[in-house]
N, C-alpha and C positions, 0 to 999 in steps of 0.2 A: 879352229881355224874361224874368224867373225870375216863376214863377207859383209863388203860396201853394197850401202843401199844406196841403189839409183832413182832419182827423180824421173816421173811421165811425164810426159806433154804429147801434145798432138797438134798434129797443123790441122788447118782449114779442112783438106781433105779428109783426111782422117776422122774428125766428126763428122763431116757430111756424107762420106760413109757408112758410117754407125746410122745416123738419121735417115736418111735414105732405107737402110734396110729395117728401123723400125717402123718408118711409113708404110715402109709394103706389107709390112707383119699385119699392121691395124687395118690397111683395107683389103688385105687377101681375105685373111682368117678373124677382124672383128673381133679381136681379142687383147683388149689392151694388159691383162695381167704377164700373157704370152709375151707380148711386145717390152715389158717392165724387165721381165725377166732375161729377155735376149741383151737388153742392154745393161743390166747387172753383170752376167755372167761374161760380156766382151770388155768390162771394164774389169773383172776379177782378172781374164785373162793378160789384161794389157800390165796390169796391178804387178802379177807373178813375176815379171820381167825386172822387177827391182831388184833383182837377185841374180846375180851368173846371166844377164842378160844375151853373153856371146856364147852362152852354151846351145845356140840354134846355127842353122846352116846358113853360111850367106849365100844371096843370090845371083852373084857375078856383076851386080849392078853397082854404082855408088853414087852417092848426093852429097853432093859439097864436099868431095872428097871423104866421104865417110861410106864404107861398105854397107850396103843395105841387107838387112837382116830377114829371115821369114819364119813366124810361128806360126805351124796349125793348129788348129785349135775348132774342133768339132767339123764342121761342114765352111770354115771360115780359112780367110788367111791374114795374119797381121804380119803387114812391113814395116819395119823400123831401124832406125841407125842407131846407134851408141857413140857418144861423146864419152871418153873416159877422163879426159879433164874437168866438165862440170859436173861429171858423174848422172849424166842425165842421157834418157832413152827417149828417141822422140818418135812418135808412131804416125807413117807416112802416110799408110792406107791400110785399108781393111776391105776385103774382096772376100766374094762368095767360089768356095771352092767348085771348081768347073770353069770357071772363067778363064780366059787365055790370059792370065797374069802377066805374063813375060810382055805382051803387045802392049797391055794398060800401063802396066808399071814403066815402059819404056817410053810410050807417049808422055805422061803424065812427068816424070823427070825430062822428058826432053822443054815440057810447057814452064818447066819450074827451073 
């Protein structure tokens, strides 16, 4: 069986989340290689959603009529939607584990 490949896109907020985390690593640890490694690992995690993106649990939230999925990755959580018609996965937010993600996501959804 051949799996369909999905295209990966990011919302402004999803990219901004990753930029802020990278900036935090640079400021806190003063270690550029670690920050670059973080960015690469997060992009790899997102890219892994190109095949079978619906294999993760939904959050119970919806964004523009699409179910919001959650992919845990190390100490981070990737929130995304899947458009089956255009075969696109859109990364909405990337949050640190331990954050009250339900509150953050709910507020973000209300604002968007």
